[in-house]
NUTORKOL-254195 format. One record per residue (C-alpha): residue number from 0; residue in three letters; x, y, z. Coordinates in Angstrom, 2 decimals. Example, Ala and Ser with C-alpha at 12.3 -4.5 7.8 and 13.67 -1.06 7.14 Angstrom:
# NUTORKOL-254195
    nr   rest      east     north        up
     0    ALA     12.30     -4.50      7.80
     1    SER     13.67     -1.06      7.14
END
This chain:
# NUTORKOL-254195
    nr   rest      east     north        up
     0    UNK    -29.39    -45.23   -172.18
     1    UNK    -27.27    -43.41   -169.03
     2    UNK    -24.12    -43.14   -171.05
     3    UNK    -26.37    -41.99   -173.92
     4    UNK    -27.58    -38.71   -171.46
     5    UNK    -24.02    -38.51   -169.50
     6    UNK    -22.47    -37.87   -173.08
     7    UNK    -25.55    -36.50   -174.67
     8    UNK    -25.00    -33.05   -171.80
     9    UNK    -21.46    -33.24   -171.60
    10    UNK    -20.76    -32.57   -175.45
    11    UNK    -23.35    -30.76   -175.93
    12    UNK    -24.53    -26.68   -174.24
    13    UNK    -27.56    -25.88   -173.34
    14    UNK    -28.59    -24.19   -176.30
    15    UNK    -27.75    -26.74   -178.93
    16    UNK    -29.05    -29.76   -176.77
    17    UNK    -31.93    -31.60   -177.71
    18    UNK    -33.05    -34.30   -174.56
    19    UNK    -32.74    -37.57   -174.94
    20    UNK    -36.36    -37.83   -174.74
    21    UNK    -36.78    -35.41   -178.00
    22    UNK    -33.97    -38.24   -180.02
    23    UNK    -35.94    -41.00   -179.09
    24    UNK    -39.63    -39.86   -179.77
    25    UNK    -38.01    -38.74   -183.56
    26    UNK    -36.34    -42.22   -183.63
    27    UNK    -39.65    -43.41   -183.22
    28    UNK    -41.40    -41.26   -185.59
    29    UNK    -38.71    -42.11   -188.82
    30    UNK    -37.50    -38.31   -188.83
    31    UNK    -33.75    -39.68   -187.81
    32    UNK    -31.69    -42.36   -187.38
    33    UNK    -30.35    -42.09   -183.70
    34    UNK    -27.25    -44.75   -183.74
    35    UNK    -25.33    -45.94   -180.89
    36    UNK    -21.94    -47.06   -181.54
    37    UNK    -20.02    -49.17   -179.28
    38    UNK    -16.22    -50.87   -179.82
    39    UNK    -17.35    -54.11   -178.60
    40    UNK    -19.33    -53.66   -175.09
    41    UNK    -18.00    -49.61   -174.64
    42    UNK    -20.36    -47.22   -175.14
    43    UNK    -17.85    -44.85   -177.77
    44    UNK    -20.50    -42.45   -179.25
    45    UNK    -23.90    -41.63   -180.81
    46    UNK    -24.99    -40.08   -184.67
    47    UNK    -28.33    -38.31   -185.11
    48    UNK    -29.04    -37.90   -188.74
    49    UNK    -31.99    -37.07   -190.57
    50    UNK    -31.66    -38.61   -193.75
    51    UNK    -33.78    -38.71   -197.45
    52    UNK    -31.19    -39.35   -200.40
    53    UNK    -29.28    -38.21   -201.45
    54    UNK    -29.12    -36.05   -198.36
    55    UNK    -27.71    -37.06   -194.83
    56    UNK    -27.46    -34.22   -192.70
    57    UNK    -25.33    -35.52   -189.45
    58    UNK    -27.41    -33.34   -187.41
    59    UNK    -25.07    -34.28   -184.00
    60    UNK    -22.38    -36.28   -183.46
    61    UNK    -20.85    -37.25   -180.02
    62    UNK    -17.74    -39.37   -178.81
    63    UNK    -16.97    -40.51   -175.32
    64    UNK    -14.57    -37.10   -173.58
    65    UNK    -12.12    -40.68   -172.60
    66    UNK    -12.15    -42.44   -175.99
    67    UNK    -11.42    -38.92   -178.06
    68    UNK     -8.49    -38.60   -179.78
    69    UNK     -8.20    -42.53   -180.83
    70    UNK     -9.88    -42.31   -184.24
    71    UNK    -12.85    -43.35   -183.31
    72    UNK    -14.78    -40.82   -184.71
    73    UNK    -12.81    -40.53   -187.74
    74    UNK    -13.91    -44.36   -188.52
    75    UNK    -17.27    -43.52   -187.31
    76    UNK    -17.15    -40.99   -190.58
    77    UNK    -15.71    -43.39   -192.59
    78    UNK    -19.21    -45.82   -191.07
    79    UNK    -21.46    -42.99   -191.96
    80    UNK    -20.06    -42.35   -195.37
    81    UNK    -20.98    -46.27   -195.83
    82    UNK    -24.01    -46.57   -194.77
    83    UNK    -24.99    -43.47   -196.95
    84    UNK    -23.21    -43.90   -200.28
    85    UNK    -24.96    -42.07   -202.55
    86    UNK    -25.29    -39.53   -200.55
    87    UNK    -24.39    -36.39   -199.56
    88    UNK    -23.41    -36.58   -195.97
    89    UNK    -23.66    -33.12   -194.84
    90    UNK    -22.90    -31.34   -190.56
    91    UNK    -23.20    -27.96   -189.41
    92    UNK    -20.44    -26.98   -186.98
    93    UNK    -20.10    -23.69   -184.61
    94    UNK    -18.32    -20.52   -186.43
    95    UNK    -14.95    -20.05   -185.90
    96    UNK    -14.88    -17.17   -184.23
    97    UNK    -12.51    -14.53   -182.59
    98    UNK    -14.33    -13.95   -179.58
    99    UNK    -15.60    -16.78   -179.07
   100    UNK    -14.38    -17.98   -175.58
   101    UNK    -14.37    -21.76   -177.03
   102    UNK    -12.73    -20.54   -180.16
   103    UNK     -9.34    -22.92   -179.67
   104    UNK    -12.07    -25.83   -179.66
   105    UNK    -14.10    -24.71   -182.93
   106    UNK    -10.81    -24.65   -184.71
   107    UNK     -9.97    -27.86   -183.87
   108    UNK    -13.74    -29.91   -184.43
   109    UNK    -13.25    -27.71   -187.79
   110    UNK     -9.60    -28.96   -188.46
   111    UNK    -10.51    -33.11   -187.56
   112    UNK    -13.37    -32.97   -190.36
   113    UNK    -11.83    -31.46   -192.60
   114    UNK     -9.08    -33.75   -192.19
   115    UNK    -11.74    -36.88   -192.37
   116    UNK    -13.25    -35.40   -195.69
   117    UNK    -15.18    -33.07   -195.65
   118    UNK    -15.06    -29.38   -197.70
   119    UNK    -16.86    -25.77   -196.93
   120    UNK    -19.92    -25.61   -198.80
   121    UNK    -19.78    -21.98   -198.55
   122    UNK    -22.85    -21.50   -196.38
   123    UNK    -23.90    -21.67   -193.01
   124    UNK    -26.81    -21.93   -191.02
   125    UNK    -28.30    -19.71   -188.09
   126    UNK    -30.71    -21.38   -185.88
   127    UNK    -31.88    -20.40   -181.95
   128    UNK    -29.31    -17.64   -181.25
   129    UNK    -26.45    -19.56   -182.62
   130    UNK    -24.74    -19.25   -186.08
   131    UNK    -23.19    -22.29   -188.11
   132    UNK    -20.92    -23.41   -190.84
   133    UNK    -21.86    -26.22   -192.94
   134    UNK    -19.64    -29.00   -194.61
   135    UNK    -19.75    -31.84   -196.99
   136    UNK    -18.43    -35.08   -197.26
   137    UNK    -16.97    -34.35   -200.76
   138    UNK    -16.38    -31.54   -202.77
   139    UNK    -20.49    -31.26   -204.11
   140    UNK    -22.70    -29.51   -202.29
   141    UNK    -26.42    -29.06   -203.10
   142    UNK    -28.25    -25.96   -201.29
   143    UNK    -31.77    -27.50   -202.48
   144    UNK    -31.45    -31.04   -201.71
   145    UNK    -30.17    -30.09   -198.08
   146    UNK    -32.66    -28.08   -197.86
   147    UNK    -35.60    -30.56   -198.58
   148    UNK    -34.37    -32.61   -195.37
   149    UNK    -34.18    -29.18   -193.57
   150    UNK    -37.38    -28.19   -194.71
   151    UNK    -39.07    -31.71   -192.68
   152    UNK    -37.58    -29.96   -189.58
   153    UNK    -39.51    -26.86   -189.98
   154    UNK    -42.37    -28.56   -189.36
   155    UNK    -41.18    -29.19   -185.77
   156    UNK    -40.34    -25.22   -185.44
   157    UNK    -36.89    -25.54   -186.95
   158    UNK    -36.60    -21.93   -188.60
   159    UNK    -33.32    -21.87   -190.16
   160    UNK    -31.49    -18.59   -191.30
   161    UNK    -29.16    -19.67   -194.64
   162    UNK    -26.23    -17.38   -195.29
   163    UNK    -22.92    -17.69   -197.09
   164    UNK    -19.35    -18.18   -195.30
   165    UNK    -16.40    -17.22   -196.41
   166    UNK    -14.34    -19.77   -197.35
END
């Protein structure tokens, strides 16, 4: 649990971070699949996925800082596609923005997902004052199915705004 808390704090800026107790509550309520990833005894990272076929929304995904760039991220994405076979796996990431202080990181992160089989959807989502691009684990993206999953979060005071993004 300590490793999970540390990684959650390190990997996500405060405005994007969900407290671990909230993750655990959502998992207990069946709202998300909270997945801890290990390589043997070594904690590698975690994922939080909202799944309601035919969509699986990868809400949170983080790999331990010391284990990044070792192939774990790509392998985890493969395992998620296997676990949610038959679903469109969708994720959001910070928009590439030349004025952002972390734009290099945003570009690197986006390129990682593109290299690992994700496709731009042409859509973004804004929430809590932040804007994100939506990527899909296949070339065909069904916005209606994705929004059906997101609607479950609206009951938890999550009110995203969807917009078009230049691909």
